[in-house]
C-alpha positions in Angstrom: 9.0 23.1 27.6 5.7 22.3 29.2 2.8 21.6 26.9 0.8 24.8 26.2 -2.9 24.4 26.5 -3.4 26.5 23.3 -1.8 23.7 21.3 -3.8 20.7 20.1 -0.7 18.6 19.5 2.4 17.6 21.5 6.1 16.9 20.9 6.9 13.6 19.3 3.2 13.0 18.4 2.6 11.1 15.3 0.4 13.2 13.0 -0.7 13.8 9.4 0.2 17.1 7.7 -0.7 18.9 4.5 2.2 19.4 2.2 1.2 20.9 -1.2 -2.0 19.2 -2.2 -1.3 15.9 -0.4 -1.3 14.7 3.2 1.7 12.9 4.6 2.6 11.2 7.9 4.9 13.3 10.1 6.0 13.8 13.7 5.9 16.9 15.9 9.4 18.0 16.9 8.7 21.3 18.6 5.8 23.7 19.1 5.5 27.5 19.7 2.7 30.0 20.2 4.0 31.9 17.1 6.2 31.3 14.1 9.8 31.6 15.5 11.1 33.2 12.3 8.3 35.3 10.9 6.6 36.1 14.2 3.2 35.2 12.7 0.7 34.7 15.6 -1.0 31.4 16.4 0.2 27.9 17.2 3.0 26.6 15.0 4.8 23.3 14.9 8.2 22.1 13.7 7.5 18.9 12.0 9.5 16.1 10.3 7.9 14.2 7.4 8.3 10.5 7.6 10.8 9.2 5.0 12.0 12.7 4.1 15.4 14.2 4.9 15.7 16.5 7.8 16.3 19.4 5.5 12.6 19.4 4.7 11.6 19.9 8.4 9.4 23.0 8.6 7.4 25.1 10.9 3.7 24.9 9.9 0.5 26.5 11.1 -1.9 24.4 13.2 -4.4 24.4 10.3 -2.1 22.1 8.3 -1.8 19.5 11.1 -4.2 16.6 11.5 -4.6 14.0 14.1 -3.4 10.6 13.2 -6.6 8.7 13.2 -8.8 6.6 11.0 -10.9 9.5 9.7 -7.9 11.5 8.6 -6.2 8.5 7.1 -9.4 8.0 5.0 -9.2 11.7 4.1 -5.6 11.2 3.0 -6.6 8.2 0.9 -9.5 10.0 -0.7 -7.3 12.9 -1.8 -4.9 10.5 -3.4 -7.7 8.7 -5.2 -9.4 12.0 -6.3 -6.2 13.4 -7.8 -5.5 10.1 -9.6 -9.0 10.0 -11.0 -8.8 13.6 -12.2 -5.8 12.7 -14.4 -6.8 9.2 -15.5 -8.3 9.1 -19.1 -11.5 7.2 -19.7 -10.8 3.8 -21.5 -13.5 2.4 -23.7 -13.7 -1.4 -23.7 -13.7 -3.1 -27.1 -14.4 -6.6 -28.2 -10.7 -7.2 -28.9 -9.8 -6.4 -25.3 -11.8 -9.4 -24.1 -9.2 -11.8 -25.6 -6.4 -12.9 -23.4 -3.7 -11.4 -25.6 -5.3 -8.0 -25.6 -5.9 -8.2 -21.9 -2.2 -8.8 -21.4 -1.3 -5.8 -23.5 -3.7 -3.7 -21.6 -2.2 -4.7 -18.3 1.2 -3.8 -19.6 0.0 -0.4 -20.7 -1.7 0.1 -17.3 1.6 -0.6 -15.5 3.6 1.7 -17.7 1.3 4.7 -18.0 -1.8 4.7 -15.8 -0.5 3.5 -12.4 1.4 5.2 -9.7 4.3 2.8 -10.0 6.5 3.1 -6.8 9.5 1.5 -8.6 9.7 4.0 -11.5 11.1 7.5 -10.6 8.4 10.2 -11.0 9.1 12.8 -13.6 7.8 16.3 -14.1 8.9 18.3 -17.2 7.8 21.8 -18.1 7.6 23.3 -21.5 9.2 26.6 -20.7 8.2 29.5 -22.9 11.1 30.8 -25.1 10.8 34.3 -23.6 11.4 32.8 -20.1 14.2 30.6 -21.4 15.9 33.8 -22.7 15.5 35.4 -19.3 17.2 32.4 -17.6 20.1 32.7 -20.0 20.4 36.5 -19.4 20.1 35.9 -15.7 23.1 33.4 -15.8 25.2 35.8 -17.9 24.4 38.8 -15.6 25.5 36.8 -12.5 28.4 34.7 -13.9 29.8 36.8 -16.7 29.1 40.4 -15.8 29.5 39.8 -12.0 26.2 41.6 -11.4 23.6 40.8 -8.7 19.8 40.9 -8.2 19.1 43.8 -5.8 17.5 42.6 -2.6 14.9 42.7 -1.2 12.9 42.5 -4.4 9.6 44.1 -5.1 7.4 42.5 -6.1 8.6 39.5 -4.2 7.7 35.9 -4.7 5.0 36.1 -2.1 3.5 39.1 -4.0 3.6 37.2 -7.3 1.8 34.1 -5.8 -0.8 36.3 -4.2 -1.5 38.1 -7.5 -1.8 34.8 -9.3 -4.2 33.6 -6.6 -6.4 36.6 -7.0 -6.5 36.2 -10.7 -7.6 32.6 -10.4 -10.3 33.7 -8.0 -11.5 36.5 -10.3 -11.7 34.1 -13.2 -14.2 32.1 -11.2 -16.5 35.1 -11.1 -16.3 35.2 -7.3 -19.1 32.5 -7.3 -17.0 29.8 -5.8 -14.1 29.5 -3.4 -10.6 29.2 -4.7 -9.8 25.6 -5.9 -8.5 23.6 -2.9 -5.9 21.7 -4.8 -4.6 24.8 -6.6 -4.3 26.5 -3.2 -2.3 23.7 -1.8 0.0 23.7 -4.9 0.7 27.4 -4.3 1.5 26.7 -0.6 3.8 23.9 -1.9 5.6 26.4 -4.3 6.2 28.8 -1.4 7.4 25.9 0.8 9.9 24.7 -1.8 11.1 28.2 -2.6 11.7 29.1 1.1 13.7 25.8 1.6 15.6 25.8 -1.7 16.9 29.4 -2.2 20.0 29.0 0.0 20.8 25.4 -1.1 19.8 25.1 -4.8 18.8 28.4 -6.4 21.9 30.5 -5.9 25.1 30.9 -8.0 28.4 30.8 -6.1 28.9 34.5 -6.3 25.4 35.2 -4.7 26.1 33.3 -1.5 27.7 36.2 0.4 24.8 38.5 -0.6 22.4 35.8 0.6 24.1 35.5 4.1 24.1 39.3 4.4 20.4 39.7 3.5 19.3 36.8 5.7 21.1 38.4 8.6 19.5 41.8 8.1 16.0 40.4 7.3 15.9 37.3 9.5 12.3 38.0 10.4 11.2 37.5 6.7 10.8 34.3 4.7 12.9 33.9 1.5 9.7 34.4 -0.5 9.4 37.9 1.0 12.9 38.8 -0.1 13.5 37.3 -3.5 11.6 37.9 -6.7 10.8 36.4 -10.1 14.4 35.8 -11.1 14.9 33.2 -8.4 11.4 31.8 -8.7 12.1 31.0 -12.4 15.2 29.1 -11.3 12.9 27.0 -9.0 10.9 25.7 -11.9 14.2 24.5 -13.5 15.0 22.7 -10.2 11.6 21.1 -9.8 12.3 17.9 -11.9 15.2 17.0 -9.6 13.3 18.0 -6.4 10.3 15.7 -7.1 12.5 12.8 -8.0 13.1 12.4 -4.2 9.4 12.4 -3.3 7.0 9.5 -3.1 4.5 11.2 -5.5 3.2 9.0 -8.3 3.3 10.0 -11.9 -0.4 10.7 -12.1 -0.3 13.0 -9.1 2.7 14.8 -10.7 0.8 15.3 -13.9 -1.8 17.2 -12.0 0.8 19.3 -10.3 2.3 20.0 -13.7 -1.0 21.3 -15.0 -1.2 23.8 -12.1 2.4 24.8 -12.2 2.3 25.3 -16.0 -0.5 27.7 -15.5 1.6 29.6 -13.0 4.6 29.6 -15.4 2.3 31.0 -18.1 1.1 33.7 -15.7 4.7 34.6 -14.9 5.4 34.8 -18.6 2.5 37.0 -19.3 3.6 39.4 -16.6 7.3 39.2 -17.2 7.7 42.9 -18.0 6.5 43.9 -14.5 8.0 41.0 -12.5 11.6 40.7 -14.0 14.4 43.2 -13.6 15.5 45.3 -16.5 19.0 45.9 -15.0 21.0 44.1 -12.4 23.4 45.9 -10.0 27.0 45.8 -9.1 27.5 45.0 -5.4 30.0 47.0 -3.4 32.9 44.8 -2.2 
């Protein structure tokens, strides 16, 4: 395919790309004048994140893609430093810390708690409200014991839920400032992970035939436009394992946890309107 003049980037170009709140090195695999699955207009690129498995390749809007240059590398570094500083507690120096023994102890504490240690596996653990835990159990029993299914497509769907949460956050700001940039990137990351993980991580065995059928009928839609709160809740259960394969440090994950916990609480507060009262029996 010849390079389209409307595109700022070309195939095999080394780039930087927003993924969640962070910026990562990536490579352009393909490009198109619209999203090949959703049909959304505007330049889109199929990219591969350096160091990530091919299963995480995705089509992204041009607004998420950055040139690989010194200015954008500095932007990447600044975002990492800013997120780390936001979660790093202030430490008051004491007279005792000036001794060599206390300095040694402080360094050990720094390595184990305060630093983004690349050797240690990152962790993210949510305190799931009991009401949502009960819904997870009921969801499992409906699918695996009663042989029921979630009717698809769901309404409201995951995209609707995320949009409602976004509007609420904006309203709480009193419309006096733009929506928080990091929070917005986290929400984009949630949608990214959800769209990627539904078919591979979030389904029970008995749901896979239904998934293939609905994807065939609604191939123009993203998974987040088809599935609802039931599968979104399963994503939060899967998050600890998902992030263990990333190169995010613990401090960055703590910031993500704060944002995601707020989203979980929102889901809990609106559970009566988002979660199903009854599942259905699919026709064989």
